C-alpha positions in Angstrom: -27.6 -15.4 -33.5 -25.2 -17.8 -31.9 -22.4 -16.0 -30.0 -18.9 -17.4 -29.4 -19.0 -18.3 -25.7 -16.3 -19.8 -23.6 -16.2 -20.8 -19.9 -12.9 -21.1 -18.2 -12.9 -23.9 -15.7 -14.3 -27.4 -15.8 -15.6 -27.6 -12.2 -19.2 -27.9 -11.2 -20.1 -24.3 -12.0 -18.5 -24.1 -15.4 -19.9 -27.5 -16.5 -23.4 -26.7 -15.3 -23.3 -23.4 -17.3 -22.2 -25.4 -20.3 -24.8 -28.1 -19.9 -27.8 -25.7 -19.5 -26.7 -23.7 -22.5 -26.2 -27.0 -24.4 -29.8 -28.0 -23.4 -31.0 -24.7 -25.0 -29.2 -25.5 -28.2 -26.3 -23.1 -27.7 -22.7 -24.2 -28.4 -20.2 -23.3 -25.7 -16.5 -24.2 -25.3 -15.1 -25.3 -21.9 -11.5 -24.4 -21.4 -9.9 -26.6 -18.8 -6.3 -26.5 -17.7 -6.2 -30.2 -16.7 -4.9 -32.5 -19.5 -7.8 -35.0 -18.9 -10.8 -35.6 -16.6 -8.7 -37.8 -14.3 -5.5 -35.7 -14.4 -5.8 -35.0 -10.6 -8.0 -36.2 -7.7 -11.4 -34.7 -8.0 -11.8 -34.0 -4.3 -14.3 -35.1 -1.7 -18.0 -35.5 -1.5 -20.5 -32.7 -2.1 -23.9 -32.2 -0.5 -26.2 -30.6 -3.0 -29.0 -28.6 -1.5 -32.6 -28.6 -2.8 -32.8 -24.9 -3.6 -29.3 -24.6 -4.9 -27.3 -27.4 -6.5 -30.3 -29.7 -7.0 -32.2 -26.8 -8.6 -29.3 -26.2 -11.0 -29.3 -29.9 -12.0 -33.0 -29.7 -12.5 -32.4 -26.8 -14.9 -29.8 -29.0 -16.7 -32.3 -31.9 -17.0 -30.1 -34.1 -14.8 -32.0 -34.2 -11.5 -33.2 -37.8 -11.9 -29.7 -39.0 -12.8 -28.4 -37.2 -9.7 -30.9 -38.8 -7.5 -29.9 -42.2 -8.7 -26.2 -41.5 -8.0 -26.5 -39.6 -4.7 -26.2 -41.0 -1.2 -29.0 -39.7 1.0 -27.6 -41.6 3.9 -24.5 -39.4 3.6 -26.5 -36.6 5.3 -25.9 -38.3 8.7 -23.8 -36.3 11.1 -22.2 -37.3 14.4 -20.6 -34.8 16.8 -18.1 -35.8 19.5 -16.2 -33.8 22.1 -12.4 -34.1 22.2 -12.7 -37.0 24.8 -14.7 -39.0 22.3 -18.1 -38.6 23.9 -21.0 -38.5 21.4 -22.8 -35.2 21.8 -25.2 -35.5 18.8 -26.0 -38.4 16.4 -28.3 -37.1 13.7 -29.5 -39.5 11.0 -31.7 -38.5 8.1 -35.2 -39.8 7.6 -35.6 -42.4 4.9 -37.2 -39.8 2.6 -34.8 -37.0 3.5 -33.5 -35.4 0.3 -32.6 -31.9 1.5 -28.9 -32.2 0.8 -27.8 -35.8 -0.2 -24.1 -36.4 -0.9 -22.5 -37.2 -4.3 -18.8 -37.8 -5.1 -17.3 -35.0 -7.1 -16.1 -37.4 -9.8 -19.7 -38.8 -10.2 -21.0 -35.2 -10.5 -18.3 -34.3 -13.0 -19.0 -37.3 -15.1 -22.7 -36.6 -15.0 -22.2 -33.0 -16.2 -19.5 -33.8 -18.8 -21.6 -35.8 -21.2 -21.9 -34.2 -24.7 -19.9 -31.1 -23.8 -17.1 -29.6 -25.9 -14.2 -29.6 -23.4 -10.8 -28.5 -24.5 -8.5 -30.3 -22.1 -5.0 -28.9 -21.4 -6.0 -25.3 -22.2 -4.5 -23.2 -19.4 -5.6 -19.6 -19.7 -3.0 -17.0 -18.7 -4.9 -13.8 -19.4 -8.2 -12.4 -20.6 -8.3 -9.1 -22.4 -11.7 -7.5 -23.0 -12.4 -4.7 -25.5 -10.1 -5.7 -28.3 -12.6 -4.8 -31.1 -12.9 -8.4 -32.3 -14.2 -9.6 -29.0 -12.6 -10.8 -25.8 -9.0 -12.1 -26.3 -8.0 -15.2 -24.4 -4.3 -15.9 -24.1 -3.1 -19.4 -23.2 0.0 -20.4 -21.3 1.4 -22.1 -24.5 1.3 -18.8 -26.4 -1.8 -19.4 -28.5 -4.8 -17.1 -28.4 -8.3 -16.7 -29.6 -11.3 -14.4 -29.3 -14.9 -14.9 -28.0 -18.0 -12.8 -27.6 -18.3 -13.8 -23.9 -15.8 -15.3 -21.5 -17.1 -16.7 -18.2 -14.6 -17.2 -15.4 -15.5 -20.3 -13.5 -11.9 -21.0 -12.6 -12.0 -20.8 -8.8 -10.2 -18.9 -6.1 -7.1 -17.9 -8.1 -9.0 -17.1 -11.2 -7.1 -15.9 -14.3 -10.3 -14.3 -15.6 -11.0 -12.2 -12.5 -8.4 -9.5 -13.2 -10.3 -8.5 -16.3 -13.1 -7.2 -14.2 -11.8 -6.8 -10.6 -8.5 -6.0 -8.9 -9.5 -7.8 -5.7 -7.6 -10.9 -4.6 -8.5 -13.5 -1.9 -7.3 -12.8 1.6 -6.4 -15.4 4.3 -9.0 -15.9 7.0 -6.5 -17.0 9.7 -7.9 -20.6 9.5 -6.1 -23.3 7.6 -7.0 -26.8 6.6 -4.9 -29.9 6.2 -6.6 -32.9 4.7 -5.8 -36.6 4.4 -7.8 -39.7 3.4 -8.3 -43.3 4.3 -9.0 -46.0 1.7 -10.9 -49.3 2.2 -11.9 -48.1 5.6 -14.5 -50.8 6.2 -12.0 -53.6 5.8 -8.8 -52.0 6.9 -10.1 -49.9 9.8 -13.5 -51.2 10.8 -13.5 -49.3 14.1 -13.0 -46.0 12.3 -15.6 -47.0 9.8 -18.1 -47.4 12.6 -17.0 -44.0 14.1 -17.6 -42.2 10.8 -20.8 -44.0 10.1 -22.7 -43.4 6.8 -22.0 -39.7 6.7 -19.6 -37.6 8.7 -18.2 -37.3 12.2 -17.0 -34.0 13.6 -15.0 -33.2 16.7 -14.6 -29.6 17.9 -12.0 -28.3 20.3 -10.7 -24.8 21.1 -9.8 -23.1 17.8 -9.5 -26.5 16.0 -11.5 -29.3 14.6 -11.3 -32.7 12.9 -14.1 -33.8 10.4 -14.2 -37.1 8.6 -16.5 -37.6 5.7 -17.5 -40.8 4.0 -17.3 -40.9 0.2 -18.3 -43.9 -1.9 -16.3 -47.1 -2.2 -15.0 -47.1 1.4 -13.1 -43.9 0.9 -13.0 -41.3 3.7 -11.7 -37.8 3.6 -10.4 -36.3 6.9 -10.1 -32.6 7.3 -8.4 -30.7 10.1 -9.1 -27.0 10.6 -7.2 -24.7 13.0 -6.3 -21.1 13.5 -2.7 -20.4 12.6 -0.5 -17.8 10.8 -0.3 -18.4 7.0 3.4 -19.5 7.5 2.6 -21.8 10.4 4.4 -24.7 8.6 7.7 -22.7 8.0 9.7 -25.2 9.9 7.7 -28.2 8.6 8.2 -29.9 5.3 4.7 -30.7 4.2 6.0 -33.1 1.5 7.4 -35.2 4.4 4.4 -37.4 5.3 5.8 -38.6 8.6 6.8 -35.1 9.8 3.4 -33.7 8.7 1.5 -36.5 10.5 3.6 -36.0 13.7 3.0 -32.2 13.5 -0.8 -32.6 13.2 -0.9 -35.2 16.0 0.9 -32.7 18.2 -1.6 -30.0 17.4 -4.4 -32.4 18.6 -2.5 -33.9 21.5 -4.8 -35.1 24.2 -7.8 -35.8 22.0 -9.5 -39.2 22.0 -7.4 -42.0 20.5 -9.9 -42.9 17.7 -9.9 -39.2 16.6 -6.1 -39.2 16.4 -6.2 -42.5 14.5 -8.1 -40.7 11.7 -5.0 -38.6 11.3 -2.5 -41.3 12.2 -3.5 -43.6 9.3 -3.4 -40.9 6.7 -0.8 -41.6 4.0 -0.7 -38.2 2.2 -1.5 -34.7 3.4 -2.7 -31.6 1.5 -2.4 -28.1 2.9 -5.3 -25.7 2.1 -5.3 -22.3 3.8 -8.8 -20.8 3.7 -9.0 -17.6 1.7 -12.0 -15.5 0.9 -13.1 -12.6 -1.2 -14.9 -9.7 0.5 -18.5 -10.5 1.5 -19.9 -7.8 -0.9 -17.5 -8.4 -3.8 -18.9 -6.8 -7.0 -17.4 -5.1 -10.0 -18.2 -2.5 -12.6 -19.7 -4.5 -15.5 -17.2 -5.3 -18.3 -18.7 -6.1 -21.7 -17.9 -9.7 -22.7 -16.5 -11.0 -19.4 -18.2 -12.2 -16.2 -17.5 -14.5 -13.3 -19.3 -17.2 -11.3 -18.7 -19.5 -8.4 -15.5 -19.0 -6.4 -14.1 -16.7 -9.0 -16.8 -14.3 -8.2 -17.6 -14.9 -4.5 -15.0 -17.1 -2.7 -16.3 -17.8 0.8 -15.5 -20.2 3.6 -16.0 -23.9 2.6 -19.1 -24.6 4.6 -21.1 -26.5 1.9 -22.3 -23.5 -0.1 -19.5 -23.1 -2.7 -20.3 -25.8 -5.3 -24.0 -25.3 -4.8 -23.8 -21.6 -5.5 -21.4 -22.1 -8.5 -23.8 -24.5 -10.1 -26.9 -22.3 -9.6 -24.8 -19.3 -10.9 -24.0 -21.3 -14.0 -27.5 -22.5 -14.6 -29.0 -19.0 -14.2 -26.4 -17.3 -16.4 -27.2 -19.9 -19.1 -30.9 -19.3 -18.8 -30.5 -15.6 -18.9 -28.5 -15.8 -22.1 -30.9 -18.2 -23.7 -33.9 -16.0 -22.8 -32.3 -12.8 -24.3 -30.2 -14.0 -27.2 -30.4 -10.6 -29.0 -28.8 -8.7 -26.2 -26.0 -10.8 -24.7 -24.6 -7.9 -22.7 -27.9 -7.2 -21.0 -28.4 -10.8 -20.2 -25.1 -10.9 -18.4 -25.8 -7.7 -16.5 -29.1 -9.1 -15.3 -27.4 -12.3 -14.1 -24.6 -10.4 -12.2 -27.1 -8.3 -10.2 -29.0 -11.4 -9.2 -25.8 -13.3 -8.4 -24.3 -10.5 -6.3 -27.3 -10.3 -4.0 -27.5 -14.0 -3.3 -23.7 -14.3 -2.9 -23.6 -11.5 -0.3 -26.3 -13.3 1.8 -24.4 -16.6 1.7 -21.0 -15.0 2.3 -22.4 -13.4 5.4 -23.7 -16.7 6.6 -20.6 -18.7 5.9 -18.2 -16.1 7.3 -20.1 -16.1 10.6 -20.2 -19.9 10.4 -16.5 -20.3 10.2 -16.0 -18.1 13.2 -18.3 -20.4 15.2 -16.9 -23.7 13.9 -13.3 -22.7 14.6 -13.9 -20.9 17.9 -12.2 -20.6 21.3 -15.5 -22.1 22.6 -16.4 -25.5 21.1 -20.0 -25.0 22.3 -20.4 -22.5 19.4 -19.9 -25.2 16.9 -22.5 -27.4 18.6 -24.9 -24.5 18.8 -24.5 -23.9 15.0 -25.2 -27.6 14.3 -28.4 -27.4 16.4 -29.4 -24.3 14.5 -28.9 -25.9 11.1 -30.7 -29.2 12.1 -33.2 -27.6 14.4 
């Protein structure tokens, strides 16, 4: 029996779910609100870990292709203090493959091949228990039913309300990101500062991290503790005003670090929200969640990895028990909840240490991870 299955969200988790199901001969529909794959910037680089994201790609039969596209050198990490002194300069061994980097757009293109993606399908509501299946309502007024709807649609999931009333809460830490293009030719000194991977600078309750992507593109992320409305008197669409505001927040830091912000030409505000560490729900027939929709946690490198493994394991669970779709989903949820709680505990504690009154906490965390 082939069930009518839809996954809402064309990010790494949703696409991995669809690819693994497709590999097992199951049709699945991907509902993506974006009008096309390149409708918006795909975001920065991802480090895929051996036991998480790389394992998911192996289950999808894509590990060799990933290894050809990934950048093991991107694992390099340099840590500075606010005066610009190098505290740590860690570089991977030539054979190090624990968590190589890959651009999100490269990963997306790798996962997209052969999938049935319905672009421009913005889901507004999911209603289980209709008798004919799970009803999916779209923003344009259309609707259709499925036997299973998987919410892989991120922090502000439109599927989540069908199973859980919980909504993300602000952590007290916000992020403003910018980027630099053609850094090797336009800003060679900054290119040398960033190196092949990332450079991180930690101060009291704030940090600046620059991460190299492919093609000379560098993403720059600031994190700092502030009220959710910290920018009430600042127009974030005003590039000059935003740049000046950020430079004031990091006043006194080393000039090269400030230059990472000073050369930014556009800024994106991303307050960090999370779901409860132990977020679960009473099982609802025909609907489940994975990735950030299920277990949104601080962005410390686990999110996409967990979403992809969630997707791969849900697909495998369904393929292994095709006669009892509901039981396959239940088994997946129990396994996902236990793993997500462990990682949410780790990342919540990690955020506290990375954006801490004592910058030594961030350095100690780095030492622990790379010990």
